[in-house]
TORTIVEX-619776 format. One record per residue (C-alpha): residue number from 1; residue in three letters; y, z, x. Coordinates in steps of 0.25 Angstrom, whole numbers, plus 5000, padded with zeros to 4 digits. Layout:
BEGIN
SITE    n  res  north    up  east
SITE  NUM  ALA      Y     Z     X
...
This chain:
BEGIN
SITE    n  res  north    up  east
SITE    1  MET   4333  4951  5206
SITE    2  PHE   4322  4946  5197
SITE    3  GLU   4319  4940  5184
SITE    4  VAL   4318  4947  5171
SITE    5  ASN   4312  4941  5158
SITE    6  LYS   4307  4946  5144
SITE    7  GLU   4295  4952  5150
SITE    8  ASN   4301  4961  5160
SITE    9  PHE   4316  4963  5155
SITE   10  GLU   4313  4976  5148
SITE   11  GLN   4306  4982  5160
SITE   12  VAL   4316  4977  5171
SITE   13  VAL   4329  4978  5164
SITE   14  LEU   4328  4987  5152
SITE   15  GLU   4320  4998  5159
SITE   16  SER   4327  4997  5172
SITE   17  THR   4332  5010  5178
SITE   18  LYS   4342  5002  5185
SITE   19  PRO   4354  4994  5179
SITE   20  VAL   4349  4980  5178
SITE   21  LEU   4358  4967  5179
SITE   22  VAL   4351  4956  5172
SITE   23  ASP   4356  4942  5175
SITE   24  PHE   4353  4933  5163
SITE   25  TYR   4353  4919  5168
SITE   26  ALA   4347  4905  5167
SITE   27  GLU   4342  4895  5177
SITE   28  TRP   4351  4884  5172
SITE   29  CYS   4364  4893  5172
SITE   30  ALA   4373  4890  5184
SITE   31  PRO   4381  4902  5183
SITE   32  CYS   4368  4910  5183
SITE   33  ALA   4364  4904  5196
SITE   34  MET   4378  4907  5202
SITE   35  LEU   4377  4922  5197
SITE   36  ALA   4363  4924  5202
SITE   37  PRO   4366  4926  5217
SITE   38  THR   4377  4936  5213
SITE   39  VAL   4367  4944  5205
SITE   40  GLU   4357  4944  5216
SITE   41  ALA   4367  4949  5226
SITE   42  MET   4371  4960  5217
SITE   43  ALA   4356  4964  5215
SITE   44  GLU   4355  4966  5230
SITE   45  ASP   4368  4974  5231
SITE   46  HIS   4364  4983  5219
SITE   47  PRO   4350  4989  5220
SITE   48  GLU   4354  5000  5210
SITE   49  MET   4353  4989  5199
SITE   50  LEU   4342  4979  5195
SITE   51  PHE   4346  4964  5194
SITE   52  VAL   4338  4954  5186
SITE   53  ARG   4339  4940  5181
SITE   54  CYS   4334  4935  5167
SITE   55  ASN   4333  4920  5164
SITE   56  VAL   4338  4919  5150
SITE   57  ASP   4331  4905  5148
SITE   58  GLU   4317  4912  5150
SITE   59  CYS   4322  4925  5143
SITE   60  LEU   4330  4920  5131
SITE   61  GLU   4327  4933  5123
SITE   62  LEU   4333  4941  5134
SITE   63  GLY   4345  4932  5135
SITE   64  PHE   4347  4934  5120
SITE   65  LYS   4344  4948  5119
SITE   66  TYR   4354  4952  5130
SITE   67  ARG   4364  4941  5126
SITE   68  ALA   4363  4934  5139
SITE   69  LEU   4366  4920  5133
SITE   70  ASP   4377  4916  5142
SITE   71  LEU   4373  4915  5157
SITE   72  PRO   4373  4921  5166
SITE   73  THR   4373  4935  5160
SITE   74  LEU   4372  4948  5168
SITE   75  MET   4368  4960  5160
SITE   76  LEU   4367  4974  5166
SITE   77  PHE   4357  4983  5159
SITE   78  LYS   4357  4999  5161
SITE   79  ASP   4345  5007  5155
SITE   80  GLY   4341  4994  5148
SITE   81  VAL   4354  4992  5141
SITE   82  PRO   4363  4980  5144
SITE   83  VAL   4377  4986  5148
SITE   84  LYS   4384  4975  5155
SITE   85  LYS   4385  4960  5154
SITE   86  ALA   4392  4948  5161
SITE   87  VAL   4391  4934  5157
SITE   88  GLY   4393  4922  5166
SITE   89  TYR   4395  4920  5181
SITE   90  ARG   4403  4931  5187
SITE   91  GLU   4406  4934  5202
SITE   92  ARG   4399  4946  5209
SITE   93  GLU   4412  4953  5210
SITE   94  GLU   4413  4953  5195
SITE   95  ILE   4399  4957  5191
SITE   96  GLU   4395  4966  5201
SITE   97  PRO   4405  4977  5198
SITE   98  TYR   4402  4975  5183
SITE   99  PHE   4387  4977  5184
SITE  100  CYS   4384  4985  5197
SITE  101  GLN   4392  4998  5195
């Protein structure tokens, strides 16, 4: 997983040929820190997808644009369009089937 920001979001996320799961997070967010290892493990198990993180404190405009104001927010993009969203900490058993089909 790697970081996206306002400079590379369009190229990495919106122009991707693979589905992209974006983890919108903040460093101070405890549920975000709890969710990060789960998302990293999912990334290892699903090479058919791209998994990235976006720090909303550094990219407020992206957080506002995609309404990722409650953290953590996971958002799945397909063909540059957000198609699924989950807010708050969730167990892997809940989020993996939802996002990784």
